[in-house]
Backbone atoms as SQL, in Angstrom:
CREATE TABLE atoms (id INTEGER PRIMARY KEY, chain TEXT, resi INTEGER, resn TEXT, atom TEXT, x REAL, y REAL, z REAL);
INSERT INTO atoms VALUES
  (1, 'A', 1, 'UNK', 'N', 0.597, 31.466, 22.111),
  (2, 'A', 1, 'UNK', 'CA', 0.233, 30.298, 21.353),
  (3, 'A', 1, 'UNK', 'C', 0.503, 28.678, 21.288),
  (4, 'A', 2, 'UNK', 'N', -0.177, 27.910, 20.795),
  (5, 'A', 2, 'UNK', 'CA', 0.038, 27.022, 20.858),
  (6, 'A', 2, 'UNK', 'C', 0.342, 26.694, 19.167),
  (7, 'A', 3, 'UNK', 'N', 0.015, 25.557, 18.205),
  (8, 'A', 3, 'UNK', 'CA', -0.390, 25.062, 17.354),
  (9, 'A', 3, 'UNK', 'C', 0.145, 24.098, 16.640),
  (10, 'A', 4, 'UNK', 'N', -1.111, 23.109, 16.292),
  (11, 'A', 4, 'UNK', 'CA', -1.157, 22.163, 17.130),
  (12, 'A', 4, 'UNK', 'C', -0.745, 21.953, 15.359),
  (13, 'A', 5, 'UNK', 'N', 0.380, 21.474, 14.661),
  (14, 'A', 5, 'UNK', 'CA', 0.084, 20.366, 13.198),
  (15, 'A', 5, 'UNK', 'C', -0.352, 18.393, 12.660),
  (16, 'A', 6, 'UNK', 'N', -0.964, 18.869, 11.936),
  (17, 'A', 6, 'UNK', 'CA', -1.039, 17.250, 11.787),
  (18, 'A', 6, 'UNK', 'C', -0.957, 16.822, 10.736),
  (19, 'A', 7, 'UNK', 'N', -0.443, 15.694, 10.587),
  (20, 'A', 7, 'UNK', 'CA', -0.293, 15.290, 9.470),
  (21, 'A', 7, 'UNK', 'C', -0.885, 13.859, 9.078),
  (22, 'A', 8, 'UNK', 'N', -1.301, 13.823, 7.580),
  (23, 'A', 8, 'UNK', 'CA', -2.215, 13.278, 7.181),
  (24, 'A', 8, 'UNK', 'C', -1.895, 12.082, 7.122),
  (25, 'A', 9, 'UNK', 'N', -0.460, 11.438, 6.761),
  (26, 'A', 9, 'UNK', 'CA', 0.382, 10.102, 6.809),
  (27, 'A', 9, 'UNK', 'C', 0.421, 9.913, 8.368),
  (28, 'A', 10, 'UNK', 'N', 0.360, 10.065, 9.549),
  (29, 'A', 10, 'UNK', 'CA', -0.479, 9.892, 10.601),
  (30, 'A', 10, 'UNK', 'C', -1.430, 8.928, 11.231),
  (31, 'A', 11, 'UNK', 'N', -2.473, 9.154, 9.618),
  (32, 'A', 11, 'UNK', 'CA', -3.781, 8.182, 9.451),
  (33, 'A', 11, 'UNK', 'C', -3.674, 7.188, 8.817),
  (34, 'A', 12, 'UNK', 'N', -2.631, 7.588, 8.157),
  (35, 'A', 12, 'UNK', 'CA', -2.170, 6.031, 6.909),
  (36, 'A', 12, 'UNK', 'C', -2.405, 4.804, 7.904),
  (37, 'A', 13, 'UNK', 'N', -3.297, 4.035, 6.990),
  (38, 'A', 13, 'UNK', 'CA', -2.200, 1.866, 7.680),
  (39, 'A', 13, 'UNK', 'C', -0.903, 2.381, 7.087),
  (40, 'A', 14, 'UNK', 'N', -0.682, 0.610, 7.522),
  (41, 'A', 14, 'UNK', 'CA', 0.694, 0.553, 7.475),
  (42, 'A', 14, 'UNK', 'C', 0.576, -1.228, 7.386),
  (43, 'A', 15, 'UNK', 'N', 1.616, -1.086, 6.908),
  (44, 'A', 15, 'UNK', 'CA', 1.748, -3.266, 7.113),
  (45, 'A', 15, 'UNK', 'C', 3.357, -3.490, 6.954),
  (46, 'A', 16, 'UNK', 'N', 3.654, -4.791, 7.111),
  (47, 'A', 16, 'UNK', 'CA', 5.325, -5.758, 6.711),
  (48, 'A', 16, 'UNK', 'C', 5.183, -7.279, 6.931),
  (49, 'A', 17, 'UNK', 'N', 5.457, -7.534, 6.009),
  (50, 'A', 17, 'UNK', 'CA', 5.774, -8.719, 5.880),
  (51, 'A', 17, 'UNK', 'C', 5.722, -9.263, 4.182),
  (52, 'A', 18, 'UNK', 'N', 5.625, -10.430, 3.964),
  (53, 'A', 18, 'UNK', 'CA', 6.372, -10.661, 3.187),
  (54, 'A', 18, 'UNK', 'C', 4.631, -10.846, 2.176),
  (55, 'A', 19, 'UNK', 'N', 4.659, -10.055, 0.578),
  (56, 'A', 19, 'UNK', 'CA', 4.197, -10.166, -0.506),
  (57, 'A', 19, 'UNK', 'C', 3.276, -11.705, -0.229),
  (58, 'A', 20, 'UNK', 'N', 2.299, -12.314, -0.228),
  (59, 'A', 20, 'UNK', 'CA', 1.578, -13.558, -0.532),
  (60, 'A', 20, 'UNK', 'C', 1.020, -12.970, -2.038),
  (61, 'A', 21, 'UNK', 'N', 0.156, -12.686, -2.446),
  (62, 'A', 21, 'UNK', 'CA', -1.111, -12.188, -3.546),
  (63, 'A', 21, 'UNK', 'C', -0.791, -11.199, -4.398),
  (64, 'A', 22, 'UNK', 'N', -1.023, -10.951, -5.605),
  (65, 'A', 22, 'UNK', 'CA', -0.606, -9.876, -6.412),
  (66, 'A', 22, 'UNK', 'C', -1.866, -9.733, -7.183),
  (67, 'A', 23, 'UNK', 'N', -2.546, -9.183, -7.635),
  (68, 'A', 23, 'UNK', 'CA', -3.930, -9.224, -8.409),
  (69, 'A', 23, 'UNK', 'C', -3.326, -7.921, -9.499),
  (70, 'A', 24, 'UNK', 'N', -4.080, -7.409, -10.932),
  (71, 'A', 24, 'UNK', 'CA', -4.910, -6.648, -11.558),
  (72, 'A', 24, 'UNK', 'C', -6.541, -5.955, -11.654),
  (73, 'A', 25, 'UNK', 'N', -6.328, -5.216, -11.536),
  (74, 'A', 25, 'UNK', 'CA', -8.080, -4.558, -11.030),
  (75, 'A', 25, 'UNK', 'C', -8.141, -3.806, -12.638),
  (76, 'A', 26, 'UNK', 'N', -9.532, -3.695, -13.400),
  (77, 'A', 26, 'UNK', 'CA', -9.787, -2.723, -14.107),
  (78, 'A', 26, 'UNK', 'C', -9.112, -1.837, -14.105),
  (79, 'A', 27, 'UNK', 'N', -8.661, -0.565, -15.341),
  (80, 'A', 27, 'UNK', 'CA', -8.293, 0.442, -15.371),
  (81, 'A', 27, 'UNK', 'C', -6.899, 0.578, -14.759),
  (82, 'A', 28, 'UNK', 'N', -6.538, 0.146, -14.657),
  (83, 'A', 28, 'UNK', 'CA', -4.532, 0.201, -14.537),
  (84, 'A', 28, 'UNK', 'C', -5.245, 0.682, -12.173),
  (85, 'A', 29, 'UNK', 'N', -5.574, -0.499, -12.255),
  (86, 'A', 29, 'UNK', 'CA', -5.139, -0.601, -10.651),
  (87, 'A', 29, 'UNK', 'C', -4.375, -1.948, -10.332),
  (88, 'A', 30, 'UNK', 'N', -3.453, -2.044, -9.354),
  (89, 'A', 30, 'UNK', 'CA', -2.355, -3.225, -8.793),
  (90, 'A', 30, 'UNK', 'C', -3.032, -2.893, -7.467),
  (91, 'A', 31, 'UNK', 'N', -3.192, -4.738, -7.535),
  (92, 'A', 31, 'UNK', 'CA', -3.538, -4.564, -5.595),
  (93, 'A', 31, 'UNK', 'C', -2.334, -5.801, -5.435),
  (94, 'A', 32, 'UNK', 'N', -2.051, -5.645, -3.518),
  (95, 'A', 32, 'UNK', 'CA', -1.055, -6.905, -3.792),
  (96, 'A', 32, 'UNK', 'C', -1.592, -6.781, -1.595),
  (97, 'A', 33, 'UNK', 'N', -1.019, -7.636, -0.896),
  (98, 'A', 33, 'UNK', 'CA', -1.352, -7.871, 0.170),
  (99, 'A', 33, 'UNK', 'C', 0.004, -8.670, 0.719),
  (100, 'A', 34, 'UNK', 'N', -0.049, -7.708, 1.115),
  (101, 'A', 34, 'UNK', 'CA', 1.997, -7.680, 2.175),
  (102, 'A', 34, 'UNK', 'C', 1.172, -7.779, 4.590),
  (103, 'A', 35, 'UNK', 'N', 1.663, -9.670, 4.455),
  (104, 'A', 35, 'UNK', 'CA', 1.709, -9.769, 5.487),
  (105, 'A', 35, 'UNK', 'C', 0.678, -8.971, 6.222),
  (106, 'A', 36, 'UNK', 'N', 0.336, -8.377, 7.789),
  (107, 'A', 36, 'UNK', 'CA', -0.470, -8.491, 8.251),
  (108, 'A', 36, 'UNK', 'C', -0.711, -6.283, 8.575),
  (109, 'A', 37, 'UNK', 'N', -1.441, -6.038, 8.119),
  (110, 'A', 37, 'UNK', 'CA', -1.683, -4.556, 8.068),
  (111, 'A', 37, 'UNK', 'C', -1.333, -4.192, 9.637),
  (112, 'A', 38, 'UNK', 'N', -0.832, -3.422, 10.592),
  (113, 'A', 38, 'UNK', 'CA', -0.360, -3.108, 11.605),
  (114, 'A', 38, 'UNK', 'C', -1.616, -1.445, 11.937),
  (115, 'A', 39, 'UNK', 'N', -2.449, -1.331, 11.219),
  (116, 'A', 39, 'UNK', 'CA', -3.408, -0.533, 10.776),
  (117, 'A', 39, 'UNK', 'C', -3.562, -0.126, 10.006),
  (118, 'A', 40, 'UNK', 'N', -5.207, 0.503, 9.969),
  (119, 'A', 40, 'UNK', 'CA', -6.122, 0.648, 8.434),
  (120, 'A', 40, 'UNK', 'C', -6.782, 2.042, 8.778),
  (121, 'A', 41, 'UNK', 'N', -7.203, 2.247, 7.796),
  (122, 'A', 41, 'UNK', 'CA', -7.905, 2.926, 7.677),
  (123, 'A', 41, 'UNK', 'C', -9.394, 2.843, 7.220),
  (124, 'A', 42, 'UNK', 'N', -10.523, 3.771, 7.294),
  (125, 'A', 42, 'UNK', 'CA', -11.918, 3.243, 8.002),
  (126, 'A', 42, 'UNK', 'C', -12.677, 2.392, 6.351),
  (127, 'A', 43, 'UNK', 'N', -12.246, 3.018, 4.912),
  (128, 'A', 43, 'UNK', 'CA', -12.361, 2.611, 3.669),
  (129, 'A', 43, 'UNK', 'C', -11.515, 1.492, 3.570),
  (130, 'A', 44, 'UNK', 'N', -10.600, 0.626, 4.120),
  (131, 'A', 44, 'UNK', 'CA', -9.795, -0.445, 3.520),
  (132, 'A', 44, 'UNK', 'C', -10.888, -1.473, 4.537),
  (133, 'A', 45, 'UNK', 'N', -12.121, -2.352, 3.410),
  (134, 'A', 45, 'UNK', 'CA', -11.645, -3.614, 3.728),
  (135, 'A', 45, 'UNK', 'C', -12.073, -4.391, 3.681),
  (136, 'A', 46, 'UNK', 'N', -11.256, -5.021, 2.263),
  (137, 'A', 46, 'UNK', 'CA', -10.704, -6.067, 1.782),
  (138, 'A', 46, 'UNK', 'C', -8.970, -6.905, 2.377),
  (139, 'A', 47, 'UNK', 'N', -9.311, -7.415, 3.697),
  (140, 'A', 47, 'UNK', 'CA', -7.825, -7.750, 3.969),
  (141, 'A', 47, 'UNK', 'C', -7.313, -7.739, 3.986),
  (142, 'A', 48, 'UNK', 'N', -5.914, -7.972, 3.912),
  (143, 'A', 48, 'UNK', 'CA', -4.667, -6.555, 4.133),
  (144, 'A', 48, 'UNK', 'C', -3.966, -6.613, 2.465),
  (145, 'A', 49, 'UNK', 'N', -5.145, -5.638, 1.649),
  (146, 'A', 49, 'UNK', 'CA', -4.682, -5.875, 0.595),
  (147, 'A', 49, 'UNK', 'C', -4.837, -4.215, 0.367),
  (148, 'A', 50, 'UNK', 'N', -3.775, -4.139, -0.429),
  (149, 'A', 50, 'UNK', 'CA', -3.732, -2.577, -1.000),
  (150, 'A', 50, 'UNK', 'C', -3.569, -2.364, -2.157),
  (151, 'A', 51, 'UNK', 'N', -4.061, -1.259, -2.849),
  (152, 'A', 51, 'UNK', 'CA', -4.030, -0.768, -4.119),
  (153, 'A', 51, 'UNK', 'C', -3.064, 0.100, -4.445),
  (154, 'A', 52, 'UNK', 'N', -2.307, 0.210, -6.089),
  (155, 'A', 52, 'UNK', 'CA', -1.589, 0.830, -6.511),
  (156, 'A', 52, 'UNK', 'C', -1.689, 1.548, -7.870),
  (157, 'A', 53, 'UNK', 'N', -2.483, 2.945, -8.212),
  (158, 'A', 53, 'UNK', 'CA', -2.856, 3.070, -9.320),
  (159, 'A', 53, 'UNK', 'C', -1.264, 3.764, -10.114),
  (160, 'A', 54, 'UNK', 'N', -1.036, 2.200, -11.462),
  (161, 'A', 54, 'UNK', 'CA', 0.453, 2.222, -12.281),
  (162, 'A', 54, 'UNK', 'C', 0.091, 2.521, -13.078),
  (163, 'A', 55, 'UNK', 'N', -1.147, 3.690, -13.163),
  (164, 'A', 55, 'UNK', 'CA', -1.116, 4.668, -14.698),
  (165, 'A', 55, 'UNK', 'C', -0.730, 6.018, -14.360),
  (166, 'A', 56, 'UNK', 'N', 0.772, 5.956, -13.175),
  (167, 'A', 56, 'UNK', 'CA', 1.417, 6.657, -13.049),
  (168, 'A', 56, 'UNK', 'C', 2.504, 6.182, -13.098),
  (169, 'A', 57, 'UNK', 'N', 3.720, 7.379, -13.062),
  (170, 'A', 57, 'UNK', 'CA', 5.071, 6.868, -13.028),
  (171, 'A', 57, 'UNK', 'C', 5.824, 6.424, -11.912),
  (172, 'A', 58, 'UNK', 'N', 5.203, 6.914, -9.864),
  (173, 'A', 58, 'UNK', 'CA', 5.268, 6.891, -9.032),
  (174, 'A', 58, 'UNK', 'C', 4.299, 4.879, -9.094),
  (175, 'A', 59, 'UNK', 'N', 3.168, 5.313, -9.180),
  (176, 'A', 59, 'UNK', 'CA', 3.021, 3.425, -8.890),
  (177, 'A', 59, 'UNK', 'C', 3.333, 2.406, -9.618),
  (178, 'A', 60, 'UNK', 'N', 3.547, 2.849, -11.376),
  (179, 'A', 60, 'UNK', 'CA', 5.082, 2.111, -11.351),
  (180, 'A', 60, 'UNK', 'C', 5.862, 1.341, -11.005),
  (181, 'A', 61, 'UNK', 'N', 6.903, 2.544, -10.364),
  (182, 'A', 61, 'UNK', 'CA', 7.498, 2.062, -9.204),
  (183, 'A', 61, 'UNK', 'C', 7.498, 1.107, -8.212),
  (184, 'A', 62, 'UNK', 'N', 6.814, 1.544, -7.682),
  (185, 'A', 62, 'UNK', 'CA', 5.820, 0.641, -6.574),
  (186, 'A', 62, 'UNK', 'C', 6.107, -0.630, -6.905),
  (187, 'A', 63, 'UNK', 'N', 5.280, -0.957, -8.110),
  (188, 'A', 63, 'UNK', 'CA', 5.091, -2.253, -8.204),
  (189, 'A', 63, 'UNK', 'C', 6.627, -2.591, -9.010),
  (190, 'A', 64, 'UNK', 'N', 6.718, -1.918, -9.263),
  (191, 'A', 64, 'UNK', 'CA', 8.207, -2.949, -9.587),
  (192, 'A', 64, 'UNK', 'C', 8.718, -3.084, -8.349),
  (193, 'A', 65, 'UNK', 'N', 8.974, -2.409, -7.191),
  (194, 'A', 65, 'UNK', 'CA', 9.435, -3.184, -6.413),
  (195, 'A', 65, 'UNK', 'C', 8.596, -4.725, -5.658),
  (196, 'A', 66, 'UNK', 'N', 7.038, -3.683, -5.233),
  (197, 'A', 66, 'UNK', 'CA', 6.461, -5.223, -4.841),
  (198, 'A', 66, 'UNK', 'C', 6.263, -6.489, -5.784),
  (199, 'A', 67, 'UNK', 'N', 6.774, -6.407, -7.021),
  (200, 'A', 67, 'UNK', 'CA', 6.674, -7.661, -7.978),
  (201, 'A', 67, 'UNK', 'C', 8.464, -8.600, -7.611),
  (202, 'A', 68, 'UNK', 'N', 9.019, -7.365, -7.905),
  (203, 'A', 68, 'UNK', 'CA', 10.373, -8.106, -7.026),
  (204, 'A', 68, 'UNK', 'C', 10.532, -8.019, -5.816),
  (205, 'A', 69, 'UNK', 'N', 10.110, -8.118, -4.819),
  (206, 'A', 69, 'UNK', 'CA', 10.262, -8.644, -3.125),
  (207, 'A', 69, 'UNK', 'C', 9.563, -9.928, -3.445),
  (208, 'A', 70, 'UNK', 'N', 7.982, -9.682, -4.364),
  (209, 'A', 70, 'UNK', 'CA', 7.088, -11.216, -4.632),
  (210, 'A', 70, 'UNK', 'C', 8.311, -12.085, -5.270),
  (211, 'A', 71, 'UNK', 'N', 9.058, -11.702, -6.103),
  (212, 'A', 71, 'UNK', 'CA', 9.633, -12.876, -6.498),
  (213, 'A', 71, 'UNK', 'C', 10.892, -13.668, -5.981),
  (214, 'A', 72, 'UNK', 'N', 10.873, -12.523, -5.279),
  (215, 'A', 72, 'UNK', 'CA', 12.449, -12.890, -4.622),
  (216, 'A', 72, 'UNK', 'C', 11.967, -13.329, -3.019),
  (217, 'A', 73, 'UNK', 'N', 10.588, -13.605, -2.676),
  (218, 'A', 73, 'UNK', 'CA', 10.349, -13.919, -1.449),
  (219, 'A', 73, 'UNK', 'C', 10.833, -12.575, -0.081),
  (220, 'A', 74, 'UNK', 'N', 11.402, -11.479, -0.672),
  (221, 'A', 74, 'UNK', 'CA', 11.157, -10.927, 0.327),
  (222, 'A', 74, 'UNK', 'C', 10.497, -9.976, 0.864),
  (223, 'A', 75, 'UNK', 'N', 11.003, -9.762, 2.336),
  (224, 'A', 75, 'UNK', 'CA', 9.568, -9.107, 3.267),
  (225, 'A', 75, 'UNK', 'C', 9.686, -6.835, 2.956),
  (226, 'A', 76, 'UNK', 'N', 8.325, -5.945, 2.771),
  (227, 'A', 76, 'UNK', 'CA', 7.973, -5.107, 2.983),
  (228, 'A', 76, 'UNK', 'C', 7.991, -4.143, 3.765),
  (229, 'A', 77, 'UNK', 'N', 7.864, -3.103, 3.482),
  (230, 'A', 77, 'UNK', 'CA', 6.834, -2.028, 4.557),
  (231, 'A', 77, 'UNK', 'C', 6.534, -1.403, 3.594),
  (232, 'A', 78, 'UNK', 'N', 4.832, -1.410, 4.178),
  (233, 'A', 78, 'UNK', 'CA', 4.015, -0.489, 3.323),
  (234, 'A', 78, 'UNK', 'C', 3.386, 0.441, 3.830),
  (235, 'A', 79, 'UNK', 'N', 3.289, 1.369, 4.025),
  (236, 'A', 79, 'UNK', 'CA', 2.765, 2.818, 4.740),
  (237, 'A', 79, 'UNK', 'C', 1.804, 3.391, 3.207),
  (238, 'A', 80, 'UNK', 'N', 0.343, 3.655, 4.246),
  (239, 'A', 80, 'UNK', 'CA', -0.784, 3.894, 3.101),
  (240, 'A', 80, 'UNK', 'C', -1.246, 5.646, 2.363),
  (241, 'A', 81, 'UNK', 'N', -1.564, 6.002, 2.088),
  (242, 'A', 81, 'UNK', 'CA', -2.325, 7.011, 1.926),
  (243, 'A', 81, 'UNK', 'C', -2.936, 8.184, 2.906),
  (244, 'A', 82, 'UNK', 'N', -3.735, 7.393, 4.000),
  (245, 'A', 82, 'UNK', 'CA', -4.495, 7.331, 4.166),
  (246, 'A', 82, 'UNK', 'C', -6.259, 8.203, 4.790),
  (247, 'A', 83, 'UNK', 'N', -6.502, 6.989, 2.669),
  (248, 'A', 83, 'UNK', 'CA', -7.361, 7.397, 1.593),
  (249, 'A', 83, 'UNK', 'C', -7.653, 5.915, 0.630),
  (250, 'A', 84, 'UNK', 'N', -8.886, 6.121, 0.206),
  (251, 'A', 84, 'UNK', 'CA', -8.726, 5.273, -0.251),
  (252, 'A', 84, 'UNK', 'C', -9.163, 5.167, -2.056),
  (253, 'A', 85, 'UNK', 'N', -7.948, 5.466, -2.848),
  (254, 'A', 85, 'UNK', 'CA', -8.501, 6.938, -3.766),
  (255, 'A', 85, 'UNK', 'C', -7.969, 5.989, -5.631),
  (256, 'A', 86, 'UNK', 'N', -6.681, 4.712, -4.951),
  (257, 'A', 86, 'UNK', 'CA', -6.935, 4.382, -6.538),
  (258, 'A', 86, 'UNK', 'C', -7.960, 3.468, -6.408),
  (259, 'A', 87, 'UNK', 'N', -8.328, 2.553, -5.234),
  (260, 'A', 87, 'UNK', 'CA', -9.719, 1.574, -5.565),
  (261, 'A', 87, 'UNK', 'C', -10.219, 1.656, -4.211),
  (262, 'A', 88, 'UNK', 'N', -11.431, 1.967, -4.424),
  (263, 'A', 88, 'UNK', 'CA', -12.936, 2.141, -3.025),
  (264, 'A', 88, 'UNK', 'C', -12.762, 1.290, -1.596),
  (265, 'A', 89, 'UNK', 'N', -12.313, 0.166, -2.073),
  (266, 'A', 89, 'UNK', 'CA', -12.033, -0.332, -0.788),
  (267, 'A', 89, 'UNK', 'C', -10.539, -0.900, -0.511),
  (268, 'A', 90, 'UNK', 'N', -9.825, -0.296, -0.805),
  (269, 'A', 90, 'UNK', 'CA', -7.943, -0.845, -0.403),
  (270, 'A', 90, 'UNK', 'C', -7.676, 0.505, -0.176),
  (271, 'A', 91, 'UNK', 'N', -6.453, 0.578, 0.515),
  (272, 'A', 91, 'UNK', 'CA', -5.864, 1.695, 0.782),
  (273, 'A', 91, 'UNK', 'C', -4.584, 1.559, -0.164),
  (274, 'A', 92, 'UNK', 'N', -5.037, 3.074, -1.216),
  (275, 'A', 92, 'UNK', 'CA', -3.838, 3.218, -1.760),
  (276, 'A', 92, 'UNK', 'C', -2.515, 3.481, -0.871),
  (277, 'A', 93, 'UNK', 'N', -1.525, 2.751, -1.271),
  (278, 'A', 93, 'UNK', 'CA', -0.273, 2.996, -0.920),
  (279, 'A', 93, 'UNK', 'C', 0.951, 3.431, -1.539),
  (280, 'A', 94, 'UNK', 'N', 1.751, 5.155, -0.104),
  (281, 'A', 94, 'UNK', 'CA', 2.032, 5.970, -0.626),
  (282, 'A', 94, 'UNK', 'C', 3.844, 5.738, -0.502),
  (283, 'A', 95, 'UNK', 'N', 4.220, 4.844, -0.094),
  (284, 'A', 95, 'UNK', 'CA', 5.369, 3.699, 0.536),
  (285, 'A', 95, 'UNK', 'C', 5.744, 2.590, 0.246),
  (286, 'A', 96, 'UNK', 'N', 6.937, 2.082, -0.638),
  (287, 'A', 96, 'UNK', 'CA', 6.842, 0.547, -0.986),
  (288, 'A', 96, 'UNK', 'C', 8.109, 0.740, -0.154),
  (289, 'A', 97, 'UNK', 'N', 8.737, -0.589, 0.599),
  (290, 'A', 97, 'UNK', 'CA', 10.621, -0.703, 1.057),
  (291, 'A', 97, 'UNK', 'C', 10.705, -1.752, 1.181),
  (292, 'A', 98, 'UNK', 'N', 11.465, -2.747, 0.629),
  (293, 'A', 98, 'UNK', 'CA', 11.650, -4.189, 0.818),
  (294, 'A', 98, 'UNK', 'C', 12.439, -3.655, 2.146),
  (295, 'A', 99, 'UNK', 'N', 12.298, -5.137, 2.902),
  (296, 'A', 99, 'UNK', 'CA', 13.301, -5.067, 3.810),
  (297, 'A', 99, 'UNK', 'C', 14.992, -5.571, 4.245),
  (298, 'A', 100, 'UNK', 'N', 14.900, -7.178, 3.583),
  (299, 'A', 100, 'UNK', 'CA', 15.104, -7.738, 3.732),
  (300, 'A', 100, 'UNK', 'C', 16.343, -8.102, 2.533);
């Protein structure tokens, strides 16, 4: 009998590039744009933007990485959660990595 394992991250969006826009939305949501989305999920309909809930320690750490990359002109890689949980029309970021 064969088993099929489905990992949610396989349905998540990804992007890589320089951070070109940052903003804050009500209730502690940080939004940013980084390069071009290589893939996206259905609920993510606003440009190439990602959302992070900065009410959590993990969210604040990702925000710091994005802000550092933005201030230094560094390229980042972003992988999403596969859901728009932080803000309804932008995919929530799960991983943010500086690349150069």
